[in-house]
C-alpha positions as MATLAB code, in Angstrom:
seq = 'XXXXXXXXXXXXXXXXXXXXXXXXXXXXXXXXXXXXXXXXXXXXXXXXXXXXXXXXXXXXXXXXXXXXXXXXXXXXXXXXXXXXXXXXXXXXXXXXXXXXXXXXXXXXXXXXXXXXXXXXXXXXXXXXXXXXXXXXXXXXXXXXXXXXXXXXXXXXXXXXXXXXXXXXXXXXXXXXXXXXXXXXXXXXXXXXXXXXXXXXXXXXXXXXXXXXXXXXXXXXXXXXXXXXXXXXXXXXXXXXXXXX';
ca = [
    -140.962   12.895  -58.723;
    -142.233   10.754  -55.863;
    -143.365    7.163  -56.003;
    -146.981    6.135  -55.659;
    -148.904    6.024  -52.414;
    -148.875    2.758  -50.426;
    -151.554    0.127  -50.950;
    -153.096   -1.989  -48.204;
    -152.922   -5.738  -47.719;
    -155.289   -6.996  -45.032;
    -153.539  -10.390  -44.766;
    -149.880  -11.426  -45.093;
    -147.609   -9.722  -45.991;
    -149.675   -7.043  -44.148;
    -147.121   -4.194  -44.467;
    -146.690   -1.737  -41.625;
    -144.461    1.321  -41.532;
    -141.328    0.862  -39.409;
    -139.706    3.636  -37.382;
    -136.615    3.415  -39.615;
    -138.687    4.305  -42.691;
    -138.731    0.711  -43.861;
    -141.685   -1.649  -43.978;
    -142.464   -4.539  -41.624;
    -144.088   -7.547  -43.319;
    -144.905  -11.153  -42.507;
    -143.197  -13.808  -44.618;
    -144.553  -17.303  -43.926;
    -145.604  -15.939  -40.530;
    -142.176  -14.502  -39.679;
    -141.846  -10.799  -38.924;
    -139.335   -9.166  -41.271;
    -138.279   -5.547  -41.794;
    -137.525   -4.406  -45.341;
    -135.058   -1.552  -44.951;
    -134.466    1.349  -47.308;
    -130.881    0.214  -47.876;
    -132.089   -3.051  -49.408;
    -131.164   -5.081  -46.319;
    -133.529   -7.499  -44.569;
    -133.697   -7.373  -40.760;
    -135.003  -10.319  -38.756;
    -135.256   -8.735  -35.333;
    -136.139  -11.813  -33.268;
    -132.809  -13.472  -34.095;
    -130.925  -10.193  -34.737;
    -130.048  -11.371  -38.237;
    -129.147   -8.917  -41.013;
    -129.372  -10.263  -44.564;
    -128.017   -8.652  -47.748;
    -127.958  -10.165  -51.232;
    -125.852   -9.791  -54.339;
    -123.052   -7.539  -53.117;
    -120.962   -8.241  -56.240;
    -117.736   -7.048  -54.650;
    -115.135   -6.002  -57.246;
    -117.498   -5.771  -60.203;
    -115.759   -2.547  -61.182;
    -112.326   -4.165  -61.252;
    -113.734   -7.103  -63.261;
    -114.816   -4.660  -65.950;
    -111.431   -2.946  -65.751;
    -109.623   -6.217  -66.459;
    -111.648   -6.444  -69.689;
    -110.817   -2.867  -70.643;
    -114.224   -1.407  -69.729;
    -113.178    1.281  -67.302;
    -115.490    2.098  -64.408;
    -114.614    4.024  -61.247;
    -113.117    1.260  -59.040;
    -114.977    2.244  -55.890;
    -117.980   -0.087  -55.903;
    -116.678   -2.348  -53.129;
    -115.917    0.659  -50.956;
    -119.353    2.205  -51.563;
    -121.094   -1.100  -50.826;
    -119.134   -1.527  -47.594;
    -119.945    2.037  -46.534;
    -123.666    1.261  -46.737;
    -123.277   -2.130  -45.119;
    -121.284   -0.750  -42.182;
    -123.998    1.856  -41.581;
    -126.566   -0.923  -41.346;
    -124.366   -2.935  -38.974;
    -123.771    0.109  -36.787;
    -127.481    0.915  -36.652;
    -128.671   -2.617  -35.860;
    -125.758   -4.417  -34.125;
    -126.710   -7.802  -35.627;
    -125.663  -11.053  -34.001;
    -125.530  -12.688  -37.434;
    -124.738  -11.134  -40.817;
    -125.733  -13.166  -43.880;
    -124.392  -12.548  -47.378;
    -127.001  -14.192  -49.583;
    -124.843  -15.236  -52.540;
    -122.995  -13.484  -55.358;
    -121.029  -11.615  -52.732;
    -118.132  -11.557  -55.220;
    -118.591  -10.729  -58.884;
    -116.345  -13.579  -60.043;
    -113.994  -16.265  -58.781;
    -110.955  -13.955  -58.725;
    -112.651  -11.002  -57.045;
    -111.411  -11.814  -53.542;
    -107.817  -11.635  -54.780;
    -108.504   -8.204  -56.308;
    -109.787   -6.706  -53.055;
    -107.795   -3.744  -51.786;
    -106.121   -4.553  -48.487;
    -108.187   -2.061  -46.523;
    -111.450   -3.350  -48.050;
    -110.518   -6.920  -47.127;
    -109.786   -5.725  -43.583;
    -113.188   -4.038  -43.386;
    -114.945   -7.248  -44.443;
    -112.934   -9.258  -41.912;
    -113.861   -6.759  -39.193;
    -117.542   -7.468  -39.811;
    -116.915  -10.990  -38.476;
    -115.012   -9.894  -35.387;
    -117.994   -9.552  -33.044;
    -120.722  -11.539  -34.852;
    -121.316  -14.616  -36.961;
    -120.674  -13.947  -40.650;
    -122.308  -16.382  -43.073;
    -121.545  -16.585  -46.797;
    -124.294  -18.340  -48.759;
    -122.802  -19.222  -52.127;
    -124.247  -18.058  -55.429;
    -123.700  -18.614  -59.129;
    -120.917  -15.985  -59.259;
    -119.068  -17.270  -56.161;
    -119.844  -20.968  -55.926;
    -116.814  -21.733  -53.729;
    -117.197  -18.839  -51.282;
    -114.252  -16.837  -49.915;
    -110.796  -18.345  -49.445;
    -109.026  -16.010  -47.000;
    -111.850  -14.053  -45.392;
    -113.490  -15.266  -42.174;
    -116.997  -16.638  -41.920;
    -119.044  -19.765  -42.496;
    -119.706  -20.888  -46.086;
    -123.083  -22.569  -46.692;
    -125.439  -23.441  -49.527;
    -128.413  -22.171  -47.541;
    -129.504  -21.799  -43.937;
    -132.638  -21.710  -41.823;
    -133.402  -18.676  -39.651;
    -136.680  -18.105  -37.793;
    -138.393  -20.715  -39.935;
    -137.242  -19.094  -43.189;
    -134.925  -20.745  -45.700;
    -132.233  -18.265  -46.778;
    -130.770  -19.176  -50.161;
    -129.309  -17.447  -53.196;
    -131.477  -18.453  -56.148;
    -135.273  -18.807  -55.977;
    -136.569  -22.303  -56.600;
    -139.129  -22.696  -59.429;
    -142.754  -22.542  -58.408;
    -144.126  -21.621  -55.019;
    -141.741  -21.992  -52.077;
    -143.305  -20.860  -48.771;
    -140.705  -19.532  -46.352;
    -137.990  -19.008  -48.940;
    -135.879  -15.820  -48.893;
    -133.666  -15.416  -51.961;
    -131.747  -12.927  -54.063;
    -130.204  -13.506  -57.512;
    -132.839  -11.755  -59.635;
    -132.067   -8.131  -58.604;
    -135.693   -6.887  -58.762;
    -136.389   -3.247  -59.651;
    -139.619   -1.265  -59.851;
    -140.270    1.292  -62.588;
    -142.980    3.944  -62.252;
    -143.872    6.393  -65.039;
    -145.859    9.535  -64.281;
    -146.349   12.735  -66.278;
    -143.767   11.755  -68.848;
    -141.085   11.053  -66.265;
    -139.910    7.759  -64.830;
    -138.374    6.549  -61.590;
    -136.606    3.196  -61.333;
    -135.746    1.813  -57.896;
    -134.481   -1.469  -56.527;
    -137.202   -3.299  -54.660;
    -138.226   -6.226  -52.487;
    -140.932   -8.588  -53.751;
    -143.116  -10.666  -51.429;
    -146.541  -12.283  -51.469;
    -146.342  -13.180  -47.788;
    -145.130  -16.692  -48.619;
    -141.663  -15.980  -50.007;
    -139.399  -12.954  -50.393;
    -136.950  -11.861  -53.092;
    -134.350   -9.295  -52.006;
    -132.929   -6.484  -54.123;
    -129.233   -6.439  -54.978;
    -127.206   -4.593  -52.334;
    -124.028   -4.033  -54.383;
    -123.325   -0.542  -55.679;
    -122.806   -1.675  -59.286;
    -125.355   -4.505  -59.377;
    -127.945   -4.067  -62.107;
    -131.670   -4.664  -61.842;
    -134.430   -6.680  -63.487;
    -137.875   -5.147  -63.904;
    -140.373   -6.618  -61.438;
    -142.746   -7.269  -64.365;
    -140.197   -9.481  -66.138;
    -141.203  -13.053  -66.923;
    -138.364  -14.289  -64.700;
    -140.652  -13.583  -61.726;
    -143.674  -15.343  -63.213;
    -144.748  -18.384  -61.255;
    -142.743  -17.514  -58.145;
    -145.639  -15.994  -56.215;
    -149.111  -17.142  -55.222;
    -150.490  -13.729  -56.260;
    -149.056  -10.498  -57.562;
    -146.432   -9.604  -54.970;
    -146.144   -6.566  -52.806;
    -143.462   -4.367  -54.378;
    -141.422   -2.451  -51.779;
    -139.285    0.123  -53.581;
    -136.163    1.488  -51.898;
    -135.563    5.076  -50.836;
    -135.246    7.120  -47.668;
    -138.646    5.584  -47.007;
    -139.638    2.256  -48.507;
    -142.623    2.705  -50.843;
    -145.200   -0.082  -51.183;
    -146.507   -0.217  -54.755;
    -149.387   -1.994  -56.456;
    -149.348   -3.471  -59.968;
    -151.410   -0.627  -61.385;
    -148.551    1.868  -61.011;
    -145.743   -0.281  -62.403;
    -144.325   -0.007  -65.909;
    -142.249   -2.388  -67.974;
    -138.948   -1.452  -69.589;
];
């Protein structure tokens, strides 16, 4: 089952198909590429942004006796390294909740920790803190910040209440659900009204919140463009979305 056909916005975010299969939009006037991996690419500054990695979520469940395959960090890093290889960013931003809990860094396998450290070897690595990792990493390299400004956008973990032009945030893990012919597809998605942008979770085990949930109410000036992930990013209108 495929997702719905794209809709057109004549003004910002004014989506355009990118060569990578993603979608190029304008957020507060800044050109941004929404990639099928769930990463945000700001080409002018060569900045790659990913949100809500939730490293070591699997091992956190294991500690509580809820056994999951302990490969989520590895799978997340595999996808992240492919993005880094494809784009060669000058700056890599982790937009909060990079770790699932305060002890997750200590649970990292040695080779996974080395892979994260390697990401900082030839570029600036920035850790924006989130509600799951308020202190940032202890041993791993990189700059720890509450938020940062890039190309006129404010990159932060949790969306502020009300309208916030220029804000790029994560935290809410948006997902789009489409039901057609008795079947449903649920995909992680970006949300933007051209003023602000909410990123999907990048972590392999991170869950998702339906884009129609009340948690998103009041964040946007109008119903946002919904950009659902896949080999190609699909731009969806409200008429095709379903609640949970």
